[in-house]
C-alpha positions as a printed NumPy array, in Angstrom:
array([[ 43.832, -63.669, -14.234],
       [ 42.746, -60.175, -13.077],
       [ 44.575, -57.812, -10.972],
       [ 42.508, -58.287,  -7.864],
       [ 42.689, -61.761,  -8.054],
       [ 46.716, -61.853,  -8.049],
       [ 46.779, -59.402,  -4.975],
       [ 44.666, -61.76 ,  -2.917],
       [ 46.865, -64.724,  -4.051],
       [ 49.909, -62.881,  -3.163],
       [ 48.466, -61.869,   0.431],
       [ 47.437, -65.676,   0.876],
       [ 50.821, -66.779,   0.01 ],
       [ 52.659, -64.235,   2.268],
       [ 49.998, -64.912,   5.224],
       [ 50.706, -68.978,   4.991],
       [ 54.388, -68.063,   5.056],
       [ 54.137, -66.071,   7.976],
       [ 52.263, -68.504,   9.982],
       [ 54.493, -71.274,   8.631],
       [ 57.335, -69.523,   9.929],
       [ 55.917, -68.31 ,  13.388],
       [ 55.174, -72.238,  13.814],
       [ 58.363, -73.167,  13.049],
       [ 60.218, -70.637,  15.19 ],
       [ 57.823, -71.914,  18.163],
       [ 58.595, -75.421,  17.914],
       [ 62.374, -75.339,  16.71 ],
       [ 65.239, -75.801,  19.377],
       [ 66.395, -72.573,  20.899],
       [ 70.049, -71.732,  20.587],
       [ 71.979, -70.955,  23.579],
       [ 70.421, -69.989,  26.761],
       [ 67.254, -68.737,  26.071],
       [ 64.826, -71.028,  27.927],
       [ 64.61 , -69.088,  31.224],
       [ 67.027, -72.031,  32.818],
       [ 69.152, -69.347,  34.962],
       [ 72.245, -71.046,  34.264],
       [ 73.912, -67.891,  33.578],
       [ 72.672, -66.443,  37.117],
       [ 74.84 , -66.042,  40.291],
       [ 72.956, -66.964,  43.418],
       [ 76.163, -67.214,  45.688],
       [ 74.866, -63.883,  47.366],
       [ 71.338, -64.991,  48.152],
       [ 70.557, -66.15 ,  51.911],
       [ 69.213, -69.382,  51.664],
       [ 65.904, -70.599,  53.411],
       [ 66.847, -72.949,  56.503],
       [ 63.902, -75.103,  57.812],
       [ 63.011, -74.443,  61.052],
       [ 63.378, -70.911,  61.207]])
């Protein structure tokens, strides 16, 4: 194999690894509270809207 083919194969393998890693991280379960669930937000000081006002 010549030198250019080795470089192309290495770049291809790196690209496949990067895409696979990106897809894996996007579909894997998130740890902790990182899904915008607002479970750590304190809403006690916010006025609530009351019907009829």
